N, C-alpha and C positions, 0 to 999 in steps of 0.2 A: 874316406871309403863311408860310413854310415848315412852322410848328405850326398852319394853322390847322384842318386837320381835325381835330390828334389835337383843340386847344383845344374844335371844335366838338362830340366826340364827350363829353367832360369834360365841357361844361355839361349831356348830354342826360344823365349819372349812368356813364357807361362809366369803371370804374379801369384796365380795367388792355387799352390797346388794343396790339395787337402791330400792325405792317407787316410784311408778306411780300413777297417778289420771288425772280428765281432768275438762277443766271448759265449760260451755256453750253446754249442750244439748237441754235445755228446751226454748232458742231464736230463736225466729220467722225468723230475721237476724246474719248472719254473722257466722265464721267462729267456727265451735268446737275445742278449745284447752285441748294441751297436753302436764305434765312437765315431764322429769321423772327427781329422785335427790338419789345421794349419799353420804352420809351425813360424816364427819368426827366423828369417836368416840371420838378422841382425845376432839374437838372441840366443845361442843354441842351447839346449840344457843338459847337463853332464848327464850321464846313465841309464839314456833311453835306452832300450830291450826288448826285446820277446816279451810277453809279459808272466808265461812259463815260466821262462829265465828269469827271474828273478825273487828273491821270497818277498813276505807277503810283506814286511816291512817294509822293502824296497818303495812296493808299487805303492801304498798307502802315501810312503813319504811325496813318489813321485805328483800323485793324482792333483794336489793341490797346481805345483809346482807347474803343471802345463796346463790347467785353466789361468792360471795367473798367466804366464809369461808366453800363449800363444795368440797366436793372430784371433785366433777363429778355433772354435771347441762346439760341441755336440753331443749330446748319448740319445740314441732311443732304441726301441725297444720289441718286438715283437710277442705277446701274451702265448701263455700253454696253450689256449684254444683256437689259437691261429695257427700253434705248430702245426694241430691236429688237425684245422680245414685245407689248410694247403700245400705242407708239409715242412720238413728242417730247412730244406737249401728253400724253396722259394720266400721261406720265410725269415729268413736268413739275411737276403735280401733285401725284404722288405725293410727290414732295420735297420737296414744301411741307407737303402731310399731316404730312408724320413728322416737317419741322425743328418744330411747331407742338406734338406729340406731346411732343417733346423742350423744350419749355420748363419751364423750374420753379415757374412762378408760369401759371396758365390765364389764357387771352384770355378776357376775356367779349367782345373785337371784334376783329374783321380788318379790314384795309388792304390790300388785294392790287392788287400793280402788274397790266394787262391789264384785257384783256376777257373770262377765264376763272374761275370758281370753282371751288376747289378740293372745297369743300361741305365743310369742316371741320365734324364733329358736334357739336351744340349750340353753337355760334362764329356766330354775323349775322356776312359781309360785307359790304364797301365794296369795289367791283372800279375802279379807276381807271387809266385811261392814259394812260401818260406818269407815273405815281404813280410813280417813282425820283426824279423831279425837282420835285414839286409837294406830298409830304410825309417829313420830316425821319423817322419811323420806316422807311417804305420805302426812303428810301435808306440807312438805315444797311442795312438792310437786304443789297438790293444790294451793297454794298462791304464786306460778309460774306459774302455767297456768288461774288464775280467775284474777291476775294482767294485766298477758300477752294480754289474752281477750277486756278486758276493755280499755289499750291501742291502742286496733285498734279501740274495734269501737268508742273511742276519735277520732281517726284517718279519721273513714266513717263519725260521723258529721259535717267533714268539708270537704266532698265532697257531704256528700247528707242531710246538713242540715234544708231541709222539715220535719225529720222522729222527730229528736231531740235524737238520736242516743246516747247523751252526758246524756241525763236523764234518760232512762228506756235499753241500756244497747241492746238492741234488745227481750227485752221478753216483752212478750204478756198484755202490762196492757193498757189501756184506753188510754193515750194519742197515745199510738204507733196503735190501734188496730184503733183510728179517722181517723189520719197520713194514716195508710196504710189506707182507703178507701176514703179519701181525695186523695190523688196522683198514687195510685195504689205500687206497687212494685217495688222496685230500683234491679240491678242486683244482690245485695247480700241479697238478703228475698233467704227464704228456700220455694221454689215453692210448696213440697211437706206440709210442715207445715200450707200453712194457705187456704188446701183447705175446714176444718170446717169454717173459718171464710165469705169464699166465699159466702157456704151453708146457714150459720143463717143471711147473708146479703141482701141474693136474690140476688149474682153476678153468 
């Protein structure tokens, strides 16, 4: 079942189908990440799923496995500054297009998680709501994007330890908001996401 979309597209003659997903639309800080993955139909990877349904340990184990066994994979991002400049939706789609452009194999079809088309030049797209739990390729992309972003947030934790990014990965948890109010934003915070927090706290 998890390869139904891939198998159906293969029957229609598509030979390089990529799955695309993103991670990090909701956080107050850090980039939004996207990944594109073309799986090898002759080498199915066990355990692929929506990254949110997997433990951190399982995601970390699958991360190098996908990179080793996929026909092609790529990870890209859009920065906090770009998110502020063009909004999170457009930054998310930009990161997706960047990931596809980095693939070693040019896809002839793309399956995209969600209901927004990144409009990749020359590549038809199938939009699948909840696709990371329905398509192996999109599930693999969700894992790469999530793990890559988490690694970046661990690096940012070392640069800005006062915010405790390793704990919350930039999401608007109680701890993160407390640290934000105590120290103010750093260059990795998305200014456009902070307005409601300032308003609620009389800033």
